[in-house]
C-alpha positions as CSV (number, residue, x, y, z in Angstrom):
1,M,15.9,-26.5,-43.2
2,K,19.2,-26.4,-45.7
3,K,18.7,-23.5,-47.9
4,W,18.4,-23.6,-51.9
5,N,21.3,-22.2,-54.1
6,P,19.5,-21.2,-57.3
7,A,22.2,-20.0,-59.1
8,M,24.8,-23.0,-58.6
9,K,21.7,-25.6,-59.8
10,L,21.9,-23.2,-62.7
11,H,26.2,-23.4,-63.0
12,E,25.5,-27.3,-63.2
13,L,22.7,-27.6,-65.8
14,K,23.9,-28.3,-69.4
15,Q,22.2,-27.1,-72.4
16,F,24.2,-27.6,-76.2
17,G,22.3,-26.3,-79.1
18,E,22.0,-29.0,-82.1
19,Y,24.9,-28.3,-83.7
20,G,26.9,-28.0,-80.4
21,G,27.0,-24.2,-79.8
22,V,27.4,-23.2,-76.6
23,N,23.5,-21.5,-76.6
24,P,20.8,-23.8,-78.0
25,S,19.6,-23.1,-81.1
26,I,16.3,-20.9,-82.3
27,T,13.6,-23.0,-83.2
28,D,11.4,-21.1,-85.2
29,S,8.7,-23.8,-86.4
30,A,5.0,-23.4,-85.6
31,T,4.4,-27.3,-86.3
32,Y,6.7,-30.1,-86.6
33,T,6.8,-33.2,-88.9
34,F,6.7,-36.9,-87.6
35,M,8.3,-39.5,-89.7
36,E,5.6,-41.7,-88.9
37,A,1.3,-41.3,-88.3
38,K,1.6,-43.0,-85.3
39,T,4.1,-40.8,-83.9
40,M,1.9,-38.1,-84.4
41,T,-1.1,-39.6,-82.3
42,D,0.9,-41.0,-79.3
43,T,2.5,-37.3,-79.2
44,F,-1.4,-36.0,-79.3
45,H,-2.1,-38.3,-76.4
46,G,1.2,-37.0,-74.3
47,E,2.7,-40.9,-75.0
48,T,5.9,-39.8,-76.3
49,E,9.3,-38.2,-75.3
50,G,11.2,-35.5,-77.1
51,C,8.6,-34.9,-79.7
52,F,7.2,-31.6,-80.8
53,L,3.4,-31.6,-81.8
54,Y,2.6,-28.2,-82.3
55,S,4.3,-24.7,-80.4
56,R,1.0,-23.4,-78.6
57,H,1.9,-26.4,-77.0
58,W,5.4,-26.9,-76.6
59,N,8.7,-25.3,-79.2
60,P,12.6,-26.2,-78.3
61,S,12.8,-23.0,-77.2
62,N,11.2,-22.6,-74.5
63,K,11.5,-25.9,-73.3
64,Y,15.2,-24.8,-72.8
65,L,14.3,-21.5,-70.9
66,S,11.2,-23.7,-68.8
67,D,14.0,-26.5,-67.9
68,A,16.1,-24.0,-66.4
69,L,13.7,-22.1,-64.9
70,A,12.6,-25.6,-63.2
71,T,16.3,-25.8,-62.2
72,M,16.3,-22.4,-60.6
73,E,13.6,-23.3,-58.5
74,G,14.0,-26.7,-58.0
75,T,11.1,-28.0,-59.3
76,E,10.3,-31.2,-61.6
77,A,9.1,-28.6,-64.1
78,G,8.4,-25.6,-65.6
79,W,6.4,-24.1,-68.3
80,V,7.0,-20.5,-70.3
81,T,3.9,-17.7,-71.6
82,A,3.3,-14.7,-73.1
83,S,3.5,-12.5,-70.5
84,G,3.3,-12.6,-66.4
85,M,-0.5,-12.4,-66.2
86,G,-0.9,-15.4,-68.7
87,A,1.3,-16.7,-66.5
88,I,-1.1,-16.0,-63.3
89,T,-4.7,-15.9,-64.9
90,C,-3.8,-19.8,-66.2
91,A,-2.4,-21.2,-62.9
92,L,-5.3,-19.4,-61.5
93,L,-7.6,-20.8,-63.4
94,H,-6.6,-24.2,-63.8
95,G,-6.9,-25.1,-60.3
96,V,-10.9,-23.9,-60.1
97,N,-14.2,-25.2,-61.3
98,A,-17.8,-22.9,-61.1
99,G,-18.9,-22.5,-56.9
100,D,-14.5,-22.9,-56.4
101,H,-13.4,-20.3,-53.4
102,I,-9.5,-18.9,-53.6
103,V,-8.0,-17.3,-50.5
104,S,-6.1,-14.4,-51.8
105,S,-2.9,-11.3,-50.2
106,C,-5.1,-8.3,-51.0
107,T,-1.4,-6.3,-51.3
108,I,-1.2,-7.6,-54.6
109,Y,-0.3,-6.7,-57.9
110,G,-2.7,-4.4,-59.5
111,G,-3.7,-6.5,-62.5
112,T,-4.0,-10.1,-60.2
113,F,-6.1,-7.7,-57.8
114,A,-8.6,-6.7,-60.7
115,F,-8.2,-10.0,-62.2
116,L,-10.0,-11.9,-58.6
117,H,-11.9,-8.8,-57.1
118,N,-13.5,-8.6,-60.7
119,Y,-13.2,-11.1,-64.1
120,I,-12.8,-14.3,-62.1
121,K,-16.8,-13.8,-60.7
122,K,-17.9,-14.7,-64.1
123,F,-16.8,-18.0,-63.6
124,N,-19.5,-18.1,-60.5
125,I,-15.4,-18.7,-58.6
126,D,-16.0,-16.7,-55.0
127,V,-12.5,-14.7,-53.7
128,T,-11.5,-13.7,-50.6
129,F,-9.1,-11.1,-49.9
130,V,-6.6,-11.2,-46.5
131,N,-3.9,-9.7,-44.8
132,I,-1.7,-12.7,-45.4
133,S,0.6,-11.7,-42.8
134,D,-2.3,-12.4,-40.3
135,L,-2.0,-16.1,-40.0
136,D,-5.4,-16.7,-38.0
137,A,-7.1,-14.7,-40.5
138,V,-6.0,-16.7,-43.9
139,A,-7.2,-20.1,-41.4
140,K,-10.2,-18.7,-40.8
141,A,-10.9,-17.6,-44.8
142,M,-10.5,-21.4,-45.8
143,R,-13.5,-23.3,-46.2
144,P,-14.2,-26.6,-47.9
145,N,-14.6,-25.7,-51.0
146,T,-11.5,-23.9,-51.0
147,K,-8.6,-25.0,-53.7
148,I,-6.0,-21.9,-54.1
149,L,-4.4,-19.6,-51.3
150,Y,-2.7,-17.4,-53.6
151,T,0.2,-14.9,-52.4
152,E,3.0,-12.9,-53.9
153,S,6.1,-13.5,-52.0
154,L,7.3,-10.3,-51.5
155,S,4.5,-8.2,-51.8
156,N,3.3,-5.5,-54.5
157,P,3.7,-2.5,-53.6
158,L,4.0,-2.9,-49.1
159,L,6.8,-5.0,-49.4
160,Q,5.1,-7.5,-47.1
161,L,6.8,-10.7,-46.4
162,A,4.7,-13.8,-46.9
163,N,5.2,-16.6,-44.5
164,I,5.3,-19.7,-47.4
165,P,6.0,-22.5,-44.5
166,E,2.9,-21.8,-42.2
167,L,0.8,-21.0,-45.4
168,K,2.0,-24.3,-47.1
169,K,0.3,-25.7,-43.7
170,I,-2.4,-23.8,-44.0
171,A,-3.4,-24.6,-47.4
172,H,-2.4,-28.3,-47.6
173,K,-4.5,-29.0,-44.3
174,H,-7.6,-27.2,-46.0
175,G,-6.6,-29.4,-49.3
176,A,-5.6,-26.0,-51.2
177,K,-3.0,-25.3,-53.1
178,L,-0.3,-22.5,-52.3
179,L,0.3,-21.0,-55.5
180,V,3.5,-18.0,-54.7
181,D,4.1,-15.1,-57.2
182,N,8.1,-14.9,-56.7
183,T,8.6,-12.0,-59.6
184,F,9.9,-9.2,-57.2
185,T,12.6,-11.9,-55.2
186,P,14.2,-14.5,-58.0
187,M,16.7,-16.4,-56.7
188,I,16.6,-15.1,-53.7
189,L,13.9,-16.5,-52.3
190,S,12.7,-20.3,-53.3
191,P,9.2,-20.1,-52.9
192,Y,8.8,-24.2,-53.6
193,H,11.4,-25.3,-51.5
194,L,9.9,-22.6,-48.5
195,G,6.7,-25.2,-49.3
196,A,4.8,-23.5,-52.1
197,D,3.1,-26.3,-55.0
198,V,3.4,-23.6,-58.0
199,V,5.9,-21.1,-58.6
200,I,4.7,-18.3,-60.7
201,Y,6.6,-15.5,-62.6
202,S,6.2,-12.1,-64.4
203,L,9.8,-12.9,-66.5
204,T,9.5,-9.0,-68.0
205,K,11.1,-7.8,-64.6
206,F,13.8,-9.5,-62.4
207,V,14.5,-12.5,-64.5
208,N,15.0,-11.1,-68.0
209,G,16.6,-7.8,-66.5
210,K,15.7,-5.7,-69.8
211,N,12.8,-4.4,-70.4
212,D,12.3,-5.6,-73.7
213,C,10.4,-8.3,-74.3
214,V,6.9,-9.6,-72.3
215,A,7.4,-12.8,-70.7
216,G,5.5,-15.1,-67.6
217,A,6.6,-18.9,-66.1
218,I,4.5,-21.2,-64.3
219,C,6.6,-23.8,-61.9
220,G,5.9,-27.0,-60.5
221,S,5.4,-30.9,-60.9
222,V,5.4,-32.4,-63.5
223,D,1.8,-34.3,-63.4
224,Y,0.5,-30.3,-62.7
225,I,3.0,-28.9,-65.8
226,N,1.6,-31.7,-68.0
227,S,-2.3,-30.8,-67.0
228,L,-1.6,-27.2,-67.3
229,I,-0.5,-28.5,-71.3
230,D,-3.3,-30.9,-71.7
231,V,-4.5,-31.0,-75.7
232,N,-8.1,-31.7,-74.0
233,N,-8.4,-30.2,-70.8
234,G,-5.2,-27.8,-70.1
235,T,-5.7,-24.2,-69.4
236,A,-2.5,-23.4,-70.9
237,M,-3.0,-25.3,-73.9
238,L,-6.4,-24.1,-75.0
239,L,-6.6,-20.3,-73.8
240,G,-3.0,-20.4,-75.2
241,P,-0.2,-17.7,-73.9
242,V,2.4,-19.3,-76.1
243,L,5.5,-17.1,-75.9
244,D,7.5,-16.4,-78.9
245,P,10.6,-18.9,-79.2
246,L,13.0,-16.0,-80.0
247,R,12.4,-14.0,-76.9
248,S,12.1,-17.5,-74.5
249,S,16.1,-17.7,-76.0
250,S,16.5,-14.7,-74.7
251,I,15.2,-14.9,-71.8
252,L,17.8,-17.7,-71.9
253,K,21.0,-17.0,-71.7
254,N,19.6,-13.1,-69.3
255,L,18.8,-15.6,-66.9
256,Y,22.3,-17.0,-66.5
257,T,23.7,-13.0,-65.3
258,L,20.9,-13.0,-62.6
259,G,22.2,-13.8,-59.8
260,I,24.4,-10.9,-60.6
261,R,22.0,-9.0,-61.2
262,M,20.2,-9.5,-58.0
263,K,23.0,-8.9,-55.7
264,Q,24.0,-5.4,-57.5
265,H,20.4,-4.8,-57.9
266,S,20.1,-5.5,-54.0
267,H,23.1,-3.6,-52.6
268,N,22.0,-0.8,-54.1
269,A,18.5,-0.9,-52.1
270,L,20.2,-1.2,-49.5
271,F,22.3,1.5,-49.3
272,L,19.7,3.8,-50.3
273,S,17.4,2.4,-47.8
274,K,19.9,2.7,-45.3
275,R,20.6,6.9,-47.0
276,L,16.7,7.4,-46.6
277,Q,15.8,6.2,-42.7
278,E,19.5,8.1,-41.3
279,S,17.6,11.2,-42.5
280,D,14.1,10.4,-40.7
281,F,11.8,10.0,-44.0
282,K,9.7,7.2,-44.8
283,V,10.9,4.6,-45.7
284,K,10.5,1.0,-45.8
285,Y,12.4,-1.7,-47.5
286,P,12.9,-5.6,-45.7
287,G,16.5,-5.3,-45.5
288,L,16.4,-3.2,-42.9
289,P,16.3,-4.4,-39.2
290,T,13.1,-1.5,-38.6
291,H,11.0,-4.3,-41.5
292,P,8.4,-6.2,-39.1
293,D,9.1,-9.1,-41.9
294,F,13.2,-8.9,-41.3
295,P,13.7,-11.9,-38.9
296,L,11.4,-14.0,-41.7
297,F,13.3,-13.1,-45.0
298,K,16.4,-13.7,-42.9
299,Q,15.4,-16.8,-42.2
300,M,13.4,-17.8,-45.2
301,M,16.1,-16.3,-47.7
302,N,18.9,-17.7,-49.2
303,E,22.5,-16.2,-49.2
304,H,24.3,-13.9,-51.5
305,F,22.0,-12.6,-52.8
306,G,20.9,-9.5,-51.1
307,F,17.2,-8.6,-49.7
308,G,16.4,-7.3,-53.0
309,G,15.9,-4.0,-55.8
310,I,12.5,-2.7,-54.7
311,L,12.1,-0.8,-51.9
312,S,9.4,2.3,-51.3
313,I,9.0,5.7,-49.5
314,D,5.7,7.6,-48.5
315,V,5.5,11.2,-49.6
316,G,2.7,11.8,-48.3
317,T,0.3,13.0,-51.3
318,A,0.2,12.1,-55.4
319,A,1.2,16.1,-55.9
320,K,4.5,15.7,-53.8
321,A,5.3,11.9,-55.4
322,S,4.2,13.6,-58.9
323,A,7.3,16.9,-58.3
324,I,9.8,14.6,-56.9
325,M,9.2,11.4,-59.7
326,E,10.0,14.4,-61.9
327,D,12.5,16.0,-60.7
328,M,14.2,12.7,-60.0
329,Q,14.2,11.8,-63.9
330,N,15.1,14.9,-64.8
331,S,18.0,15.0,-62.7
332,G,19.2,11.8,-64.1
333,I,18.4,9.1,-61.4
334,G,15.6,7.3,-63.5
335,Y,13.5,6.9,-65.6
336,L,9.3,8.3,-63.9
337,A,7.8,4.6,-65.5
338,V,6.0,1.4,-64.0
339,S,7.7,-2.4,-64.4
340,L,10.5,-3.2,-62.3
341,G,13.8,-4.7,-62.9
342,Y,15.6,-2.8,-65.5
343,F,19.1,-2.0,-65.1
344,R,17.9,1.9,-64.9
345,T,16.4,2.9,-61.3
346,L,12.3,2.9,-62.2
347,F,10.4,4.8,-60.0
348,S,6.4,5.3,-59.8
349,N,3.2,6.2,-57.2
350,S,1.6,2.8,-56.9
351,G,-1.6,4.3,-56.0
352,K,-2.2,6.2,-59.1
353,S,-0.6,3.2,-61.5
354,T,1.0,-0.5,-60.6
355,S,-2.1,-0.4,-58.2
356,S,-4.7,2.1,-60.0
357,E,-7.0,-1.5,-60.2
358,V,-7.5,-1.2,-56.0
359,P,-10.6,0.7,-55.3
360,E,-9.1,4.2,-53.4
361,D,-11.0,2.3,-49.8
362,I,-9.2,-0.3,-50.6
363,Q,-5.9,1.0,-51.1
364,K,-6.2,2.8,-47.7
365,E,-8.0,-0.8,-46.2
366,M,-4.1,-1.6,-47.2
367,G,-2.5,0.9,-45.7
368,M,-1.2,2.2,-48.7
369,S,-0.7,5.9,-48.9
370,E,-1.7,8.2,-52.3
371,G,1.6,9.5,-51.6
372,L,4.1,5.9,-51.7
373,I,7.2,5.9,-54.6
374,R,7.8,2.4,-55.3
375,F,12.0,2.4,-56.7
376,S,12.8,-0.2,-58.5
377,M,16.5,-0.1,-58.1
378,G,19.2,-0.1,-61.4
379,L,22.6,-1.2,-61.7
380,D,24.2,2.0,-60.2
381,I,27.8,1.8,-59.8
382,D,28.3,5.0,-57.8
383,I,25.2,4.6,-55.8
384,E,26.6,6.8,-52.8
385,H,25.8,9.4,-55.6
386,T,22.3,8.7,-56.8
387,S,21.4,7.9,-53.4
388,T,22.7,11.9,-52.0
389,I,21.2,13.3,-55.1
390,I,18.0,11.6,-54.2
391,V,17.9,13.0,-50.3
392,D,18.8,16.2,-51.8
393,I,15.0,16.2,-53.9
394,L,13.1,14.5,-50.9
395,K,14.8,17.6,-48.7
396,K,14.0,20.0,-51.2
397,H,10.5,18.6,-51.9
398,L,9.4,17.8,-48.3
399,S,10.8,20.7,-46.0
400,K,7.6,23.2,-47.8
């Protein structure tokens, strides 16, 4: 399969403001006027092109960002939401009805796990969680009423890689759609070109890169996106997680530096991972040859963008993790904070934060240590100096 070049596709996209500005204009209108009543009626029925009805459905600023994301992913269309969870829940709910079944990776973001494990049951929708790396287990979990196979391209926080081409075969054999959350690996992996039907993002993270807003995105076919925002039956249209156009415009500008940023995030994560491995710490990073999914990652990844900015280390206990993280923050390494994709390094104890919705017994079953620290590497210029400080802090606390 020919590798996709998302950065080049974005570079080729031309979007101008209404007065010829190099940045598209921000449209802060909730509603839009029509010169003829029939055009409004036709727009309600989805029978017009280039007409905007109401910002919960479409507005020009959100359309610019959606088009750019679709260009990056290689999908026909996209739609942006007010949060990553807004994108995830809309995409999941849109693909099922009462009595249907979903198969999901068990190692996913805590909020997504809570939605699938707890919330969606009220709609009489059944969910089976599987080890997404065990393709036989995935296939056995599929049922005649399975409508969605859901996974993260690189799982949060265990950094388990999904074999998207093989998962596509399983999903399509059973008449289901493959939905992939690519939040951890934008530019690096292109799930649609690997076989996903729908690609989902929390734009809050790497895509925006500033941690100054919350947003999400759904990319897929024109028919899928149109059905998602249909005024009568569209899940996203009726639930209404619309993104503010000012935020949309800001994310669009940040999107064009994503490729450069991902290279530096990846460079720093790989450098630190090698240092940690050399010092015999329990580090997990998909760019290390010792990672079980390293060969598959090499096969699926796009060139030039590295293996991503996320790594983890296991320090044994939550108490040690807390002490280490506090020491790192006090030493200027970064911030003890949830989320990821920021220009400063962020670290958190996953089991007590972003994966705390996952019950402790299930955390243990999936192999998540209570002492797991997830690092989202920043854009540090002197990563050698940063790595030395981190290694010294770990040695100090783990030698006790």
